[in-house]
Structures are given as structure tokens and as C-alpha cells.
C-alpha positions in Angstrom: -64.3 -88.2 40.0 -62.8 -91.8 38.9 -59.2 -90.8 40.9 -60.7 -91.0 43.9 -63.4 -93.6 43.6 -66.6 -91.4 43.6 -67.8 -92.1 39.6 -69.4 -95.4 40.3 -71.8 -94.2 43.4 -72.4 -90.9 41.7 -73.6 -92.3 38.8 -75.9 -95.1 40.5 -77.0 -92.4 42.4 -78.0 -90.3 38.7 -79.7 -93.6 38.0 -81.5 -94.0 41.4 -83.1 -90.4 41.3 -84.3 -91.0 37.2 -86.2 -94.3 38.3 -87.4 -92.5 41.2 -88.9 -89.5 39.0 -89.9 -91.1 36.2 -91.7 -93.7 38.1 -93.3 -91.7 40.9 -93.1 -88.4 39.5 -93.6 -88.6 35.8 -95.0 -84.6 35.6 -91.4 -83.6 36.8 -88.2 -83.1 34.7 -84.9 -84.4 35.4 -81.6 -84.3 33.7 -78.2 -85.3 33.8 -75.6 -83.0 33.0 -71.9 -84.7 33.3 -68.8 -82.7 33.1 -65.2 -83.0 33.0 -63.6 -80.5 29.8 -66.9 -79.7 29.0 -70.3 -80.1 30.3 -73.2 -82.0 28.2 -76.4 -83.5 28.8 -76.2 -87.1 29.4 -79.5 -89.6 28.9 -79.9 -92.3 31.5 -78.9 -94.7 29.1 -75.7 -92.9 28.5 -74.9 -93.4 32.4 -74.7 -97.0 32.0 -72.0 -96.9 29.2 -70.3 -93.5 30.4 -66.8 -94.6 31.5 -64.3 -92.3 32.5 -63.1 -89.8 30.0 -59.2 -89.8 30.8 -59.6 -85.7 30.3 -59.3 -84.1 33.2 -60.9 -81.1 34.3 -63.5 -80.0 36.7 -65.8 -77.3 34.6 -68.3 -76.3 36.7 -68.9 -73.1 34.7 -69.7 -75.2 31.3 -71.8 -77.1 33.8 -73.9 -74.4 35.2 -74.5 -72.7 31.6 -75.8 -75.9 30.4 -77.8 -76.6 33.3 -78.9 -72.9 33.2 -80.5 -73.5 29.2 -81.7 -76.8 30.3 -83.6 -75.4 33.0 -84.5 -72.1 30.7 -86.7 -74.6 28.5 -89.1 -75.5 31.4 -89.7 -72.0 32.8 -92.6 -73.1 35.6 -91.2 -76.3 36.9 -89.6 -76.0 40.1 -85.7 -75.0 39.5 -83.5 -77.3 41.2 -79.9 -77.8 40.4 -78.4 -81.2 42.6 -74.3 -81.5 41.8 -72.3 -83.9 43.3 -68.9 -83.2 42.7 -65.5 -84.5 44.4 -63.7 -80.8 44.4 -63.0 -77.7 43.2 -63.4 -76.3 39.7 -60.1 -76.6 37.5 -61.5 -75.6 34.2 -63.5 -73.3 32.4 -64.0 -72.5 28.9 -62.7 -69.1 27.2 -64.4 -69.0 24.1 -65.1 -72.2 23.1 -61.8 -73.6 24.2 -61.5 -75.9 28.0 -58.7 -74.7 29.6 -57.7 -76.8 32.8 -55.4 -75.8 35.8 -54.0 -77.2 38.9 -54.6 -75.9 41.5 -57.3 -73.7 40.0 -56.6 -70.9 38.8 -58.4 -67.4 39.8 -59.5 -67.2 36.4 -61.4 -70.5 36.8 -63.0 -69.9 40.3 -64.2 -66.5 39.1 -66.3 -67.6 36.4 -67.6 -70.3 38.3 -68.7 -68.0 40.2 -70.5 -65.7 38.0 -72.1 -68.8 36.2 -73.4 -70.1 39.6 -75.2 -66.7 40.2 -76.3 -66.1 37.0 -78.0 -69.7 37.5 -79.3 -69.1 41.0 -80.6 -65.4 39.5 -82.6 -67.3 36.9 -84.9 -68.6 40.0 -82.8 -72.1 40.4 -81.6 -73.6 44.0 -78.4 -74.6 44.1 -77.6 -77.3 46.3 -74.2 -79.4 46.2 -73.3 -82.6 47.5 -69.2 -82.5 48.1 -67.9 -86.1 48.4 -64.1 -84.9 49.3 -64.4 -83.6 53.0 -60.8 -82.2 52.6 -60.8 -78.5 53.6 -59.3 -77.1 51.0 -61.1 -78.6 48.1 -64.2 -77.6 50.3 -63.1 -73.7 50.7 -64.2 -72.9 47.0 -67.6 -74.7 47.0 -68.8 -73.3 50.8 -67.9 -70.4 49.5 -69.7 -70.5 46.4 -72.9 -71.8 48.2 -72.7 -69.4 50.8 -72.8 -66.2 48.2 -75.8 -67.8 45.5 -77.7 -69.1 49.4 -77.9 -72.4 48.0 -76.9 -75.6 50.4 -74.2 -78.0 50.9 -74.1 -81.7 51.7 -71.1 -83.7 52.9 -72.3 -87.3 52.2 -70.4 -90.4 52.8 -69.5 -92.2 49.6 -71.5 -95.1 50.9 -74.7 -93.0 51.6 -74.8 -90.8 49.1 -77.6 -92.2 47.0 -80.2 -92.6 50.0 -78.9 -88.7 51.0 -79.6 -87.1 47.7 -82.8 -89.2 47.2 -84.4 -88.1 50.6 -83.5 -84.4 50.4 -85.3 -84.6 46.8 -88.2 -86.5 48.5 -87.9 -83.9 51.2 -87.9 -80.8 49.0 -90.7 -82.4 46.8 -92.8 -82.6 49.5 
């Protein structure tokens, strides 16, 4: 994300959504999972300090694993994943070791698809906000979203926060 200038708007969007949920829907739970070579849960305060790690990789496979674990801890809650990304997966885990490939390796795509399916089979809805409108980068994401019956959005970077918040409020009812 940092290479394309998407990092700061994505952090702003996450903070805005956290603030909205915390203030208006305190019974809801909102977790942020950041991912590069590895995925990890971020606290809202981490978003203020978190910068680019200068580690390459978009490890959606691990992000879906972490999201599924977090959602599994709250089985009665609405299971919704909002993923903001600027491209296709370029890293995956083999055991506990991240492997980066550009262009994406078929194994990365396979493992990412497998985890997306596991996530949605567990009851989660996958909503992807794709910031890169390049047809090559979008092809896998579009295929994955169709396979798991999720939804995909193509917001302009300037509208990212308002599009995500509007969709959340619309689905929240």
C-alpha cells in the first residue's frame, strides 16, 4: 500500500470506522488486521504509530486465518470482514515461514482462495475494497470474491472512508 500512496487513507478509514462503531454501536466488536508478510491484529492506537515496515508481501492467506480466529471468538456476532487492499496476494505461509513471490505464485493464490473459502464457510461475509483498478491486479480478487459470494467495491482513494462507512451503516441497518 505505501508504494502506491494508499497507506494513510486506509489507516484513516480504519480509525473512522473504529470511532463510529465505538461511539454509535458499542455492543459491536471491531478488529483491525494488518498484513504484509504476516498478518496481525492491530489496536486502534497502533494505527497512529504504525508505518510501513518496508517488508514486501500481501499475505491475504494469513489475514483470513487471523480474521477467522478473531470472528470465531464471537460466534453470535455478525461475521463481516472488510478487506482493503491494493492488489493481489503476493505472499503466503509455508508452515510459519512467509514466502514472497512477484508475480504471485500459483501456490499463493491457491492457499489464499482456500482460506477465503474457510472464512466464509465459517459464516463470515467478505467485502473487499480494491484500491488498484488495474485489470491484472483485480482478476484474482474478483475471482475470489465470486467464489465465496462476497462483494467487491472499487472506491476512489479520496472516497475510501466514506464508501466503507456508508456500506457499514447500510448493512448495519
